[in-house]
N, C-alpha and C positions, 0 to 999 in steps of 0.2 A: 483321283484328283488330289487327295491329300499328299500322295507320294510325289506328284509333280511339284506341288507347292514346296514340299520339303527339299526336293532337289534344287529348285530355283533359289531357295534361301541359302542352301549350302554353296551354290555357285556364286551367289552374290558375296557371301562372306569370304570365299576363296579369292574372288576378284579384289575385294577390299584389302585382303591380306597381302596379295601380290603388289597392289598399288602402294601400300604402306612400306613394304620391303624395298621397292624400287626408290621411293621418295627418300627413305632414310639412307639408302646407299648413296644417292646423289648428294644429299646434305652432308653425309660423312666424308665423301670424297672431296667436296668443296671445302670443308673445314680443314681436312688434311692438306689440301692444295694451298690453302691460305697460310697454314702454319709452317709447312715445310718447303714452300716454294715462293709464294708472294712476299711474305715478311723477310726471309733471307735475301731475296732479290733486291728489295728496297734497301735493306741494310748494306748489302754489297755496293749498291749504287751510291749510297750516301758516303761510304768509305772511299770509293773510287773518285767521287767528286771532290772530297776533301783532300785526297792525295794529289789530284791535279792542281787544286788551289795552292797546296804546299809547294809544288814544283814551280808554279808561276811566281810565288813569293820568293823562292830561292833565286830565281833568275834576276828579279829586281834587286835582291840583296847582293848578288854577285856583282852586278853593275855598280853598286854603291861602294864596294870594297876595292881595295888595291889588290887585285889578283894577278899582278905581273910576276909575283914571286913563285918559287917552286912549291910553296905550301903556305897556308894561312898562319900568320903570327899576330902578336899584339900590335905590331906596327901597321898591320892592315887596317886597323880601326882608327881613322882620322876623326877629328871633331865633326867635320861635315858628314862623314860616313855614319856616325852615331846618330846625328839628327835625322838623316835619311832613314836609318833603321827604325827609329821611333815613329816616324811618319808612316812608313810601310806597315808597322805593327798596328797602328791605329786605323789606317785605311782598309786593311784586309781583316780587321777584327781578330787578330792573333792573340790567343790567351797567354802563351808563353813562347819565347824564342831563345835558342841557344846556338852558339857557333863553336864547333870542335876543330882542333888542329888535326893533323894527320895521325898523331899518336893517340888521340882520344881525349886530350886535355881541353877543358872548356875555357875558351878565350873570351867569350862574351856571353852574358845571360841577362835577361830582363829581371832575374832574381840574383842580385849581387852575391848572395851567399853561395851560389853554385860555381862561381868563377874560380878556376884553379883545380877543381876536382877532375879526376881522370876516369873515363869510361873504359873499364876493362872487360866488359861483357863480350861474349863470343860473337853475338850478332853484329856488333860494331865492326870488328876486324874481319869477320868472315863474310859479311853481306854488304854493309855500308862501304867499308874500305875497298871493296871489290867493284864499286860503281853501281850497286843496285839499291833501289829505294826500299826502305822497310817501313811498313805502316801497321799499326796496331790500335785496336779499339780498347780503351781502358774505361771501365765503368766506375761510377762513383764509389768511394771508400775502398777501392782496390789499388794494387801497386802497379806503377808504370813499368816500362822496360828497364828503367834505371833503379827500380826498387823503392820509389817514393809513392806514398799514398796520395791520390788525387781527390779533390773535393767536388768534382763534377764529372759528367760523362764527356770524355775527350777522345779525339783521334790524335795519336802520337805518330809523327812522321819524321823519318830520317832521310834527308836528301843529300847525296854526295855531291861535292863540287869537283868536277874533273876537268883536266886539260889533256885531251887525248886519252891515253891510258894512265896518265899520272893523277893520283889521288891527292888533291890539295887540302881537303878538310871536309866538313859536313855541317849541315844545318839541321837542327831539331826544332820542329814547330808543333805546338799544341793548339788544336782547335776545340773550342767548347761546342759540343753538339747536343747539349742537354735539351734545348728547345726543339731542335729538329728530331731528336730521338723521341721526345714526348709526343710530338705530332704524329710520328710514325706509329708509336704505341697506341695513340688514340684512334688512328685510322684502323689499325689491326683489331682493336677492341670493338669498334663499331661494326666492322664486317663480321666479327665473331658473334656479336650480339644479334645481328640480323639473321645469321644462319641459325643461331640457337632459337630465336623467336620463330623462325620458319619451321624448325623441327618440332617445337612445342605446338605450333598451330596444326601441323599435320597429325601429331599424336592426338590432340584434342578432337579434331574432326573425325579421326578414325574411331576413337573411343565413343563419341556421341552416336555415330552410326551403328557401331557394334552393339552397344547397350540398348539402343532402340529396337534392334532386331530380336534380341534375346532378353528383354527386360523381365518378363514373367518367369522364365526358367531360371535366370540368374538370381532373381530375388528369392525364389523358393530354395535354391541350392544354398544361397548365403544364409538364409534363415535356418536351414537344417544344420549347416556347418557351425553357425553361431550358437545354436542351441547345444550342439554336442560339445563345442569348446567351452561354453558357459558351465555345463554340467561337469565337465572334466576339471575346469579351473576351480569351481566351487568345491568339488570333491578333494582336489589337491590342497586347497587352502584349509579345509576342515581337517584333513589328515595330517597337515603340518603343524596344527595347533597342539601345544604340549598338554592341553587339558582334555579330559575324557568327555565326549559329547554323545548323548543318546537322544533319539527322537521316539516318543511314546504316543500310542493312540489312547482313546478314552477307555480302553479295556486294560491299560497298563502293559500292552504288548510293545516290545522294542522293535520298531520298524527300520531303524538305521543306527549305525554305530561307526565312529571313526576308528582309525588304526590304534590310537592310544587305548581306547576302550577294550579292544581285543587283547592287547598286551596286559593291561591291568587285571582284567577278569579272567585271563588265561584261557579264553575260548571266545568264539564268536557269539555274542549275546542276541543277535537278530533272531526274532521269532519267539524269544523267551519272555516271561513276565519279569518285570524289573526286580521284584523281591526274590525270584528264583535265580536270576543272574547274579545277584549279590549274595546268595546263600543266606538270606536273612531268616526266612520262614517259608512255610508252604502256602501261605495265604496273604492277602494284602495286609499291610501294617495297620494297626488301629488308628494311628495319627499319621496318615500318609500325606506328606507334603506335596507330592506330585498330584495326588487326587484333589488336594485343596486348590491347586492351580487350575485344574479342570473345572472345579465347581465355582470358584470365585472369579476366574479369568484374570487373576492378578499374579504378579511376580512374587515368588517365595524363595527365601534363602535359609539354609539350615546346615548344620554340621553332621557328618556321617563318618563312622569308622568302618573301614573295609578290611576284612580278613582274607588274604589271598590263599591260594592252594598250598603254598609252601609254608604257611603259618605266620608270615610277616603281616604286620598291621600298618595300614595307611590311613591318615586323617584326611578327609576330603571336605571341601566347602562346596555345597551344592546350590546352584541357582536354577530354578525352574521358571520358564516363561512360556506363554502361549505362542505357538508357531503359526497355526492356521485356525480359522474359525469357519463355521457353517454360515449359511445365509441368514439364519436367525440369531447369529452372534454367539452361539455356543462353541466352546473350544473343541476342535477336532483333533489337534495334536499339540503336544508340549515338548519343547526342547530343554534338556537338562544338561548343564555344564558342571562337571565335577573337577575342582581344582585341588591338586595335591598340596596340602598345607603342613605336611609332616615336618619338613625342614624348618618352616616358619615357626611352628610351635616349639621345636627344639631350640631355635635361636632365642625365642622369647623366654624360655626357661633358663637358658644360659645367661641371658641379660639380667633376669631377676636374681639369679644366683650371684652374679658379679656385683649387683647392687647390694645384696646382703653382705658379701665379703667386704665391700667398700665401707658399709656402715660399721661392721665389726672392727675394721682398721681404724676408723675415726674414734670409736669407743676406746680401742686399745691405746691410741695416742693420748686421749684425754685422761685415762686412768694412769698411764705412765707419767704424765705431767704432774698429776696430783700426788703421786707417790714420791716422785723425784725430789720435790722441795723438802718434805720433812726428813727424808733419809739423808739428804745433804746436811741438814741441821744436826742429826744424830752423829754423823761421821765427824763433823767439826767439833762437837762437844767431847766426843771420845778422844779426839786428837789433843784437845786442850787438857783433859785429865791426864793423858799420857805424858804430856810435856811437863805438868806440874809434879808428877811422881818422880821424874828423873830417870826412868828406865828400870826400876826395881820395885819389888813388893807385890802383894796380892792385887792391889788396885791396878797396877800396870798390866797384869795378865788379863784382868777383866776388860780393861780399855782396849787391849789388842784384840780380844775376842769380838768386842763390839765393832771395831774397825773392820775385821774380817767379815763379820755378818753384814755390816753395812755395805761393804764392797760387793758381796754376793747379791744383796738386794739391788744395788746399782747396776750390776751386770744383768740381772733379770729385767730391770727397767729398760736397759739398752736393747736387750733382745726383743722386748715387747715393742719398742719404738721401731726396730728394724723390720718387724712384721708389718707395722702400720705404714711404713714409708717404702717407696719404690726406689731401691738402690742396690747396687751390686756389692757383694762382700768379697774381699780378697782372702784366700786361705793363708794361714800362718802356722809355723811350727810351735808345738807346745810340748812340755815335759809331762808325761803321764804320771811319773812318780810324784811330782810336785802337786798335781791335781788331786791324787789319791791321799797324799798327806794332809792337804787342806780339808778334804772331806772328812778324814778321820779325826782331825783336830776339832772340827765343828761339832762332831758327834760327842 
C-alpha cells in the first residue's frame, strides 16, 4: 500500500513538472513572439503609414509648386506657393520640411539655416535621385541621414519628384512619432507585463503544490543542510580570526582549537590540558585565570607570555568567558581568546623611547640657549680688548685665545641645537690641517 501511494505521489509530481514545462514553454514562446514579431510588425506598420503620409504630402506640395520646369529651382517658389506649403505643413502636422534641387541643394526649408546647403550623401544620388523613396527612423538624440542630431523620435522620408524618368528634385519630410512610439512601447510593456505575471503565477502555483507534497521531507533536508552550513560557516569564521581561540571543559581539557592555535602552539592542542599545551608546567597553575572563570562564571582578562618550540617569545592578552552552562547555572565550558600583543608592546616601547628623546632634545635646546647668551658676551669682550691693544702684545694673544675658545664653545652650542632641532645638514669641505692646528694651539 505504501509503495502504491509513493508511486502515485511520484506520478503527480511528474505530471506537475510536465505541466510546468509546457506552460513555461508557451509563455516563453509568446514573449519571444511579442518581442521579435509583434513589436517589429507594429513598428514597420508605423513607418509604412508615415511613409504614405509623406508621399501624399509631396503630391500636395508638387501641385503647389511650379513644376513645369525641367528641375526645381528657387523660381519654383512663388509667394502663393510658400503660403500653401505653410498651410500643408500645419494641416499634415509635419515637423520639418525641405525641398532639394536635382543636384542636392536645399532650395527651401522650414529651418532657414539649412537653405543653400548641399546633400552629398550617397543615398541621395543613388536612391532618391533614381526615383525611389528613402525612409529612416531616427531616434531621439541620434543623428539623421544628414548628420544632424534630432531632439525627438522622427521618421525621416525622402520623396523624389519625377516627371516620367526625369528627376526634378526631392522633398524631405520629418514626422514626429514620439507620441505614437510611446504608445507602441506602452502596449508592448503591458503585454510583456501580462506574460511575466502569468509566468510568475504559474511558478507560484507549482511551488505551492510541490512544497505541499514534500513539506516534511524538504524541511528536514533544509534543517540538515542549514545545520551543516552553519557549522561550516562558524568553523570558517573562527579559523579566519587572527587570534588564537581555545574551548576548555571544567577539567581544563582543550576540546576545540582554531587554525591559529595550531600554528602558534606548533601542534594540535585538542585533547591536551591547557598548561600542557602551553608548556607551562605539569599541573594546573596556582592562580589559574581559566579556572577562576569556571568558578566565578565571570569574564577574566590577563597577560601571558608564550615560549614557542623555536625559542621565540610571544606576548598574549587572554580573555576567558563562559561559553555554555549546565541547567543549574554552573559553567560547563569556557572559551579563551589569546590576542598577540607583541607588536603592540614593541610600538609602545618605541613610543616611550621617542618621548624620552624628545624630552632630551628640549633639554638640550634649553641648555644651549642658556650657554649661548654668556658666551656671546665673552666673545664680544675679548673682541673689544683685542681692538684696544691694536694687534700686538701679550694681551692681544690672550684675547685671540679667548676668541678661539669662545668660537669653539659657540660651535658646541650650535651642534647641541642641531641635535635638538629637526633639520637637514649640508656637507661642506674643510681643511684638516687648519683643524689640527687650531686643536694644537688650544692645547
